[in-house]
C-alpha positions in Angstrom: 0.0 0.1 -0.1 1.5 3.3 -0.9 2.6 5.6 2.0 0.8 8.7 3.0 2.8 11.1 1.3 2.5 9.1 -2.0 -1.2 8.8 -1.5 -1.4 12.4 -1.1 0.6 13.5 -4.2 -1.3 11.1 -6.3 -4.7 12.6 -5.2 -3.6 15.8 -5.5 -2.6 15.4 -9.2 -6.0 14.0 -9.9 -7.7 17.1 -8.1 -5.3 19.5 -9.9 -6.1 17.7 -13.4 -9.8 17.8 -12.6 -10.8 20.8 -10.4 -7.7 23.0 -10.8 -5.6 24.5 -8.1 -8.2 27.0 -6.8 -10.8 24.2 -6.8 -9.7 22.0 -4.0 -8.7 22.4 -0.3 -6.8 20.3 2.3 -10.1 19.4 3.6 -11.1 17.9 0.1 -7.7 16.0 0.1 -8.2 14.8 3.7 -11.7 13.4 2.6 -10.3 11.6 -0.4 -7.8 9.6 1.7 -9.5 9.5 5.1 -7.1 11.4 7.1 -6.9 14.3 9.1 -5.8 17.9 7.6 -3.1 18.1 10.3 -1.7 14.9 8.8 -1.4 16.6 5.4 0.2 19.6 6.9 2.8 17.4 8.6 4.0 16.4 4.9 3.2 19.5 3.1 3.1 22.5 5.5 1.2 24.7 2.8 -0.6 24.0 -0.5 2.3 25.8 -2.3 4.6 23.3 -1.0 2.2 20.6 -2.0 2.1 22.0 -5.6 6.0 22.3 -5.9 6.6 18.7 -4.9 4.0 17.4 -7.1 5.0 19.3 -10.2 8.8 18.4 -9.8 8.4 14.8 -9.3 5.9 15.1 -12.1 8.4 16.7 -14.3 11.1 14.1 -13.4 8.9 11.0 -14.5 7.9 13.1 -17.5 11.4 13.6 -18.7 12.1 9.8 -18.2 8.9 9.0 -20.2 10.0 10.9 -23.1 13.6 9.5 -23.1 11.8 6.0 -22.9 9.9 6.6 -25.9 13.0 7.8 -27.6 14.7 4.6 -26.6 11.9 2.3 -27.4 10.9 3.5 -30.9 13.4 4.2 -33.6 11.0 5.9 -36.2 10.3 9.5 -35.2 6.7 9.0 -36.6 6.2 6.3 -33.8 7.7 8.4 -31.1 5.3 11.2 -32.0 2.2 8.8 -31.7 3.7 7.2 -28.6 3.8 10.9 -27.1 0.4 11.6 -28.5 -1.1 8.4 -26.7 0.2 10.1 -23.2 -2.8 12.7 -23.8 -5.3 10.1 -24.9 -4.8 8.1 -22.0 -5.1 10.8 -19.6 -8.4 12.2 -21.2 -9.7 8.3 -21.2 -9.0 8.5 -17.4 -10.8 11.7 -16.9 -7.6 13.7 -16.6 -6.4 17.0 -18.3 -2.9 17.5 -19.2 -1.0 18.6 -16.1 0.7 21.2 -18.3 -2.2 22.5 -19.6 -4.4 22.4 -16.4 -1.7 24.6 -14.6 -1.3 27.2 -17.6 -5.3 27.6 -17.6 -4.9 28.8 -14.0 -1.7 30.7 -14.2 -3.2 33.6 -12.4 -4.3 31.7 -9.6 -0.9 29.9 -8.9 2.0 31.1 -6.9 4.3 33.4 -8.8 7.1 30.8 -8.5 5.1 28.3 -10.5 4.8 30.5 -13.5 8.5 30.1 -14.5 8.0 26.1 -13.9 5.0 26.1 -16.2 7.2 27.8 -18.9 9.8 25.3 -18.4 7.1 22.5 -18.6 6.0 23.6 -22.0 9.7 24.1 -23.2 10.3 20.5 -22.3 7.7 19.6 -24.7 8.7 21.7 -27.5 12.3 20.9 -27.3 11.6 17.1 -27.5 9.3 17.6 -30.3 11.8 19.6 -32.2 14.2 17.0 -32.0 11.8 14.1 -33.0 10.9 16.5 -36.1 14.4 17.1 -37.0 15.2 13.4 -36.7 12.4 12.6 -39.0 13.7 15.1 -41.3 17.2 13.7 -41.4 15.8 10.0 -41.8 13.9 11.2 -44.8 10.3 10.4 -43.3 9.5 13.9 -42.7 9.0 16.9 -45.1 12.3 18.7 -45.1 10.6 22.1 -45.7 8.7 21.8 -42.7 9.7 24.3 -39.7 10.6 22.2 -36.9 9.7 25.0 -34.4 6.5 25.9 -35.9 5.5 22.3 -36.4 6.2 21.5 -32.9 3.9 24.2 -31.7 1.4 23.0 -33.9 1.6 19.3 -32.6 1.5 20.6 -29.0 -1.4 22.8 -29.4 -3.4 20.3 -31.4 -2.9 17.7 -28.2 -3.1 20.3 -25.3 -6.0 22.2 -27.0 -7.4 19.0 -28.4 -7.5 17.6 -24.7 -9.7 20.5 -23.6 -12.1 20.2 -26.5 -12.2 16.3 -26.0 -13.0 17.0 -22.3 -15.8 19.3 -23.2 -17.4 17.3 -25.6 -16.5 13.9 -24.0 -15.3 12.8 -27.3 -11.6 11.8 -27.7 -11.7 11.4 -31.4 -11.8 15.2 -31.7 -8.3 15.3 -30.1 -6.8 12.4 -32.3 -8.2 14.3 -35.4 -6.4 17.3 -34.5 -3.1 15.4 -34.0 -3.6 13.5 -37.2 -4.0 16.8 -39.0 -0.8 18.1 -37.4 1.0 15.0 -38.4 -0.1 15.4 -41.8 1.8 18.7 -42.5 5.1 16.7 -41.6 4.5 13.4 -44.0 6.2 13.1 -47.0 3.6 12.0 -49.9 5.0 8.6 -50.4 5.6 7.9 -46.7 2.4 8.7 -44.9 2.1 6.8 -41.7 -1.2 5.4 -40.1 -3.1 7.6 -37.6 -3.7 6.5 -34.4 -6.6 4.6 -33.9 -9.6 6.3 -32.6 -12.4 4.6 -30.6 -15.6 3.6 -32.3 -18.8 6.1 -31.8 -20.2 3.0 -30.0 -17.4 2.5 -27.6 -17.0 6.5 -26.9 -20.7 6.7 -26.3 -21.0 3.9 -23.6 -17.7 4.7 -21.9 -18.3 5.6 -18.2 -16.8 8.7 -17.1 -14.2 8.4 -14.2 -15.5 9.8 -10.8 -13.0 12.5 -10.9 -14.9 14.1 -13.9 -17.7 15.0 -11.4 -16.4 18.5 -11.4 -14.9 20.5 -14.5 -11.8 22.1 -14.1 -11.3 25.8 -13.7 -9.7 27.5 -16.9 -9.0 30.7 -18.0 -10.5 30.6 -21.6 
C-alpha cells in the first residue's frame, strides 16, 4: 500500500487535473484519503509546498517517459504517436494534461510556479523539435517543414485538443487534431497510419471516471 505522502501526491494530482489548483482544499484532500488535515500539513506545510513537490516529481517522471519513448521507438513517427497517446490516455482517465491545467490557472498559481509552467511547456517543445528534425534527417518528414513551428502545431493540437475532448466527452476530436498536425510533416510517399480512434459506440458507452464530477477551472 502506498505511503501517506505518495497517496497525497497521487490524489492531489487528480484534483489538479480535474478541479484545478483553486478548486480544491486540504479538506477535500483529507476526505479523499480519510486522514486528518493535520496529517497533510505534516507532509506539506502549505498548499504551495504540495504543488511544488507534485510538479517537480511529475516533471522528473515526464522527462524519463520521453527518454523511454525515444529509446523504444526508432521511427520518429512512432515516437510522436507514442507521445500523443500520453494525452489520449489521460483524457480516457478523465484527466486534463497537467501542463495545460496549470497554464489555464496561471493567474491563480503562486508566482514561483509561473516559470515552472514555462519550463514544462519548453520541455515538450524541445523534445518535439528533436523528433521532427530526426524525422527530416531520416527522410520520413518533409524537409521544408519548420521544426519549431510544427512543434507548436503538434503541442497545440494535443493540449488544446484535450480540452475540446474533455468538453465534448469525445477523444476522437483530439486524435483528429493530432492527425491533421502530423500530416503537415509527412512526405507524400511515406504517410504513416494515424492513431486508432475509438468507435462511436465505444465512446458513447464509456463511463466517465469519478474524477470528472467537477469541471476544471480554466481561463479561456
